[in-house]
C-alpha positions in Angstrom: -59.3 75.6 -52.3 -61.8 72.9 -51.2 -64.5 72.5 -48.7 -63.9 74.2 -45.4 -65.0 72.6 -42.1 -65.2 75.4 -39.3 -65.4 72.8 -36.4 -64.9 69.2 -35.9 -68.2 66.9 -35.6 -67.9 64.6 -32.7 -70.5 61.8 -33.5 -70.6 59.6 -36.3 -74.2 60.2 -36.9 -73.8 63.9 -37.9 -70.7 63.2 -39.7 -72.5 60.9 -41.9 -75.2 63.6 -42.1 -73.0 66.4 -42.9 -71.3 64.1 -45.8 -74.6 63.2 -47.2 -75.5 66.8 -47.1 -72.3 67.7 -49.3 -72.5 65.0 -51.6 -76.3 64.4 -52.5 -79.5 66.4 -54.1 -81.3 68.0 -50.8 -83.9 65.9 -49.0 -86.6 67.3 -47.1 -86.6 67.9 -43.3 -88.9 69.3 -40.6 -88.7 70.5 -37.2 -89.6 68.0 -34.6 -93.2 68.9 -33.4 -93.6 65.8 -31.6 -96.6 64.2 -33.1 -96.7 63.6 -37.2 -100.5 63.0 -36.9 -101.2 66.4 -35.3 -103.9 68.5 -36.8 -102.7 71.4 -38.8 -103.8 74.5 -37.7 -106.3 76.4 -39.8 -104.3 79.7 -40.3 -100.6 80.1 -40.9 -99.1 79.8 -37.9 -95.4 80.2 -36.1 -94.3 76.6 -35.3 -90.7 76.9 -35.0 -88.0 80.0 -34.9 -84.3 80.3 -34.5 -81.9 83.2 -34.6 -78.2 83.7 -35.6 -76.6 86.9 -33.8 -75.9 89.4 -36.2 -72.2 89.7 -35.2 -71.4 86.1 -35.3 -68.4 86.6 -37.6 -67.1 83.5 -39.3 -63.3 82.5 -40.2 -61.6 85.1 -42.8 -59.8 88.1 -43.6 -61.5 91.4 -41.8 -64.0 93.0 -44.0 -66.3 95.9 -44.0 -63.5 98.4 -44.6 -65.7 100.5 -47.0 -69.1 100.1 -45.0 -70.7 103.2 -43.1 -70.9 102.7 -39.5 -74.7 101.9 -38.5 -76.8 101.0 -35.5 -73.9 101.3 -33.2 -71.6 99.1 -35.2 -68.1 100.7 -36.3 -66.5 98.7 -39.1 -64.3 97.1 -40.3 -65.2 93.8 -39.0 -62.8 91.2 -37.7 -64.0 88.5 -40.0 -66.7 87.7 -42.3 -70.1 88.2 -41.2 -73.2 86.3 -42.2 -75.4 89.5 -43.4 -78.4 87.3 -43.4 -79.5 84.7 -45.8 -80.8 86.0 -49.5 -81.2 81.9 -50.3 -82.0 78.9 -48.2 -82.0 75.3 -49.4 -82.8 72.2 -47.3 -80.0 69.9 -47.0 -81.6 67.3 -45.2 -81.2 65.5 -42.1 -82.0 69.0 -40.1 -79.5 71.1 -42.1 -79.8 73.8 -44.3 -77.4 75.7 -47.0 -77.8 79.4 -46.1 -76.5 81.8 -49.1 -75.8 85.7 -48.0 -75.7 88.0 -51.0 -72.8 90.3 -52.0 -72.5 91.4 -48.7 -72.7 95.1 -47.9 -75.5 96.0 -50.6 -73.2 97.4 -53.4 -70.5 96.6 -55.9 -68.1 99.1 -54.5 -68.2 98.7 -50.9 -68.1 94.6 -50.8 -64.7 93.8 -52.4 -63.5 92.3 -48.9 -66.5 90.1 -48.4 -66.0 86.6 -49.4 -68.8 84.8 -51.4 -70.0 81.6 -49.7 -72.5 78.8 -49.1 -72.8 78.1 -45.5 -74.0 74.9 -43.9 -76.1 75.5 -41.1 -78.1 73.5 -38.4 -80.9 75.1 -36.7 -81.8 74.3 -33.3 -85.4 75.2 -33.8 -87.4 76.8 -30.6 -90.8 74.9 -30.9 -93.5 74.5 -28.5 -91.8 71.6 -27.1 -88.9 73.7 -26.2 -85.6 73.9 -27.9 -82.8 76.6 -27.9 -84.0 78.9 -30.8 -80.4 78.9 -32.1 -78.2 78.5 -35.3 -75.1 76.6 -35.7 -72.6 77.4 -38.4 -70.9 74.0 -39.6 -69.0 75.0 -42.4 -68.9 76.8 -45.6 -68.2 76.3 -49.3 -65.8 79.0 -50.7 -66.9 80.2 -54.1 -63.9 80.7 -56.2 -62.5 80.3 -60.1 -59.5 78.7 -60.1 -59.7 77.7 -63.7 -60.4 81.2 -65.1 -64.1 80.3 -66.5 -64.9 84.1 -65.6 -63.7 86.0 -68.4 -63.5 89.4 -66.8 -61.2 90.8 -64.1 -61.9 89.6 -60.6 -61.2 91.5 -57.2 -58.7 88.9 -55.8 -55.6 87.6 -57.7 -56.4 84.3 -55.9 -59.9 84.0 -57.6 -61.6 83.7 -54.8 -64.9 85.3 -55.3 -66.0 88.6 -53.7 -68.9 90.8 -53.3 -67.2 93.0 -55.7 -67.5 90.7 -58.3 -71.1 89.5 -58.0 -74.4 90.1 -56.1 -75.6 86.5 -55.5 -79.2 86.7 -54.6 -80.7 83.2 -55.2 -79.3 79.6 -55.3 -80.8 76.1 -56.3 -79.0 72.8 -56.3 -79.4 70.6 -59.5 -80.1 66.9 -59.3 -76.0 66.5 -59.9 -75.2 68.4 -56.9 -74.1 71.2 -58.5 -75.3 74.6 -57.3 -77.0 77.7 -60.0 -76.6 81.2 -58.5 -79.0 84.0 -59.6 -77.3 87.2 -59.4 -77.9 90.8 -60.2 -74.5 92.6 -61.3 -74.9 90.9 -64.7 -78.1 89.7 -64.0 -76.2 86.5 -64.7 -76.5 82.6 -63.7 -73.5 81.0 -62.3 -72.8 77.4 -62.2 -70.8 76.0 -59.6 -69.6 72.2 -58.7 -70.7 71.1 -55.3 -67.4 72.4 -53.6 -68.2 75.9 -55.1 -65.9 76.0 -57.9 -67.2 77.7 -61.0 -67.6 75.4 -63.9 -68.3 77.7 -66.9 -68.9 81.6 -67.9 -71.5 83.2 -66.2 -74.9 82.9 -68.5 -76.2 86.6 -69.4 -79.6 87.3 -69.7 -80.9 87.8 -73.2 -81.9 91.8 -73.4 -81.1 92.9 -69.7 -78.3 94.4 -68.3 -77.9 96.5 -64.9 -75.2 99.3 -64.6 -72.8 96.9 -63.2 -72.8 94.6 -66.0 -69.1 94.2 -67.1 -70.1 93.9 -70.8 -72.3 97.1 -71.0 -71.5 99.0 -74.2 -71.9 102.4 -72.8 -72.5 103.6 -69.3 -76.1 104.5 -70.1 -77.1 101.2 -72.0 -78.4 99.6 -68.9 -82.0 98.3 -69.2 -82.9 97.3 -65.5 -81.7 99.4 -62.4 -79.1 98.4 -60.0 -79.9 95.6 -57.5 -83.4 95.0 -59.5 -82.2 91.3 -61.1 -82.4 88.0 -60.1 -83.3 88.2 -56.4 -85.6 85.1 -57.0 -85.0 82.1 -58.9 -86.7 78.4 -58.6 -86.0 75.1 -59.7 -88.5 72.9 -61.5 -90.0 70.3 -60.0 -88.4 67.7 -62.6 -84.9 69.6 -61.8 -84.6 70.5 -65.7 -85.3 74.1 -65.7 -84.4 77.3 -63.8 -87.0 80.0 -63.2 -85.3 83.4 -62.3 -87.4 86.4 -62.0 -86.5 90.0 -61.9 -86.6 91.7 -58.7 -87.7 95.1 -60.1 -89.3 96.6 -63.5 -87.4 97.1 -66.5 -85.9 100.5 -67.3 -88.7 102.4 -68.9 -91.6 100.0 -68.4 -94.9 101.5 -69.0 -96.0 99.2 -66.1 -93.6 100.0 -62.8 -95.6 96.9 -61.4 -94.4 94.3 -63.9 -91.8 91.8 -63.0 -90.5 89.2 -65.9 -90.1 85.5 -64.7 -87.7 83.7 -67.4 -87.5 79.9 -68.1 -83.7 78.5 -68.3 -83.3 75.0 -69.7 -80.6 73.7 -67.9 -79.3 70.9 -70.3 -79.3 72.9 -73.1 -77.7 75.9 -71.0 -80.1 78.4 -73.0 -83.4 80.5 -72.0 -86.3 79.1 -73.6 -88.9 81.6 -75.4 -91.1 81.6 -72.6 -91.8 84.3 -70.3 -94.2 85.7 -67.9 -95.1 88.8 -66.5 -96.1 89.1 -62.6 -97.7 92.5 -61.2 -96.7 93.6 -58.0 -99.8 94.9 -55.6 -101.3 98.2 -56.9 -100.8 100.0 -53.3 -97.2 99.2 -53.5 -96.1 99.3 -57.2 -92.5 99.5 -56.2 -92.5 96.4 -54.3 -89.9 93.9 -54.9 -89.6 90.2 -55.3 -87.5 88.4 -52.7 -87.6 84.9 -53.8 -89.3 82.1 -55.9 -89.8 78.5 -55.0 -91.7 75.6 -56.9 -94.6 73.8 -55.3 -95.0 71.7 -58.4 -94.9 71.6 -62.0 -96.8 74.6 -62.7 -97.2 76.2 -59.1 -94.8 78.6 -57.4 -94.6 80.5 -54.3 -93.2 83.9 -53.9 -92.2 86.4 -51.7 -93.4 90.2 -52.7 -92.1 92.8 -50.3 -91.7 96.7 -49.6 -88.5 98.1 -48.6 -89.8 99.3 -45.3 -89.1 97.7 -41.7 -90.5 97.5 -38.0 -93.8 99.4 -37.7 -93.5 100.9 -41.2 -93.5 97.7 -42.7 -96.7 97.1 -44.7 -95.8 94.6 -47.6 -94.4 91.2 -46.7 -96.2 88.8 -48.2 -96.2 85.0 -49.7 -98.3 84.6 -53.0 -99.0 81.6 -54.9 -99.0 81.9 -58.8 -99.6 79.2 -61.4 -98.0 79.1 -65.1 -101.3 78.0 -66.7 -103.1 81.0 -65.2 -102.8 84.4 -66.7 -105.6 87.1 -66.5 -107.1 89.1 -69.3 -104.1 91.8 -69.2 -101.5 89.1 -69.6 -100.3 88.8 -65.8 -100.0 85.8 -63.8 -102.8 85.4 -61.2 -101.7 85.2 -57.8 -103.3 84.4 -54.4 -102.2 85.3 -51.0 -101.1 82.4 -48.5 -99.4 83.9 -45.8 -99.0 87.7 -44.7 -95.8 87.6 -42.9 -97.1 90.6 -40.9 -99.7 88.6 -39.2 -98.9 84.9 -38.2 -100.5 83.1 -35.2 -98.3 82.4 -32.7 -101.1 80.4 -30.1 -97.8 78.7 -28.3 -95.8 81.8 -27.6 -92.9 80.6 -29.5 -91.5 84.1 -29.8 -91.7 85.0 -26.3 -90.3 85.9 -24.0 -89.6 89.0 -26.0 -85.9 90.1 -26.0 -85.3 93.6 -24.5 -87.0 95.9 -27.1 -88.0 93.2 -29.4 -91.0 94.4 -32.0 -93.2 91.8 -33.6 -93.5 89.2 -31.1 -96.3 87.6 -29.1 -99.6 86.0 -29.8 -99.6 87.6 -33.5 -96.0 87.2 -34.6 -94.7 89.8 -37.3 -91.7 89.3 -39.6 -91.6 93.0 -40.2 -87.8 92.6 -41.6 -86.6 95.0 -44.1 -85.3 92.2 -46.5 -87.1 89.0 -46.5 -85.7 87.1 -49.3 -86.0 83.2 -48.5 -88.6 80.8 -48.6 -88.4 77.2 -48.9 -91.1 74.5 -48.9 -90.7 71.3 -47.0 -92.3 67.9 -47.7 -94.9 68.2 -45.2 -96.2 71.7 -46.5 -94.3 73.6 -43.6 -92.8 77.0 -44.9 -89.2 78.2 -43.9 -88.4 81.9 -44.3 -85.4 83.9 -43.6 -84.2 87.3 -43.8 -81.4 89.0 -45.2 -80.3 91.3 -42.3 -78.1 93.9 -44.4 -75.7 93.8 -41.8 -75.3 96.3 -39.9 -77.9 98.2 -41.5 -81.3 97.0 -40.9 -82.9 97.2 -37.7 -86.8 96.4 -38.1 -86.8 93.9 -34.9 -86.2 96.6 -32.5 -88.7 99.4 -31.2 -85.8 101.7 -30.9 -84.2 100.9 -34.1 -81.4 101.5 -32.8 -79.3 97.9 -33.2 -78.8 95.5 -36.1 -81.2 92.4 -36.8 -80.3 89.4 -36.4 -80.7 86.5 -39.2 -83.9 84.7 -38.1 -85.3 81.6 -39.9 -89.0 80.7 -39.1 -91.1 77.9 -39.8 -94.9 78.5 -40.7 -97.4 75.5 -40.7 -101.1 76.0 -42.3 -100.7 77.8 -45.2 -102.9 76.4 -48.0 -101.8 75.8 -51.3 -105.0 74.2 -53.0 -105.2 72.5 -56.0 
């Protein structure tokens, strides 16, 4: 099975863009704001937004047969939903690769969800107009035809599903191949540019989840379920991966500690370097949503609570520098953006949809699982959510319908030196 094209693209220019996105390392892009010399805002400001409806089902077999009904949605679903994006990569030419996670939140209820990377084109709404929609162009189907994965898979055809891996982060190497961070191991998974697995999943030294297929005994796990590699950065030189645990290790004396690892891509091995990150004191159970590189030493990460809507209190982007550690051995951090308090002076988020929460002059991103951040070349930030379809409902005042997938662009965040 190779690259699957969802629809025919009419123009040669767009076709060339799609080919470039599939074949070359990602280049940076930005929404068109009209004047490249425009003065940057003095505070984090919403400059673009695009929305993919929660029920934008994609080609594939029916799924969700083991999912509990929620928010007025009764499974099974007529195809493959896109339950938001746990990873987002700039593919250049106005395109992005969007990666859903394992589907429905657990190994047991996701064996009919197919693991994919979707090539998308946001038609951003900006101050100059725009549809505010997201076109899904095609997808890469993850699969293991060469039997590189040594443990049993859900499907006989070796197409990967949410019953096999819980993908939560993705980076693209200089050779065009993809590296995925996941949570059932936690493992690192490596595929070629078409989604074909290239080698056995790489385990994490000393860290195993309850779903790990190599667990010696059921009680031998060292990190709770769904607390593995939610975020993973690629170094600025493309030589190393930096996966970070979403949650605390089992029995850790400090429940706020999150371990950041370093993986050497060429050697296919973890280095002996690790760092400790600490969540805010008021939110000891906060989780890491994503991690991305600013430059050689500095990274941006998402720290979030698990609440949504009016109950959400912690959806923040922090800057860390691997050279700067405090007296207790934790990475120093600096707030860059509070995602619950984003200026929208040009009212990009308006008019509000019926029952919509958090829009207007002060825009809020109060969605339960904020799990993707990408930095564009001009310093703009692209942020997206995992909507846990059909479970999350933080965008709606009545909390009675599924969240859509939202991609926003923020300008005015300052990284300093």
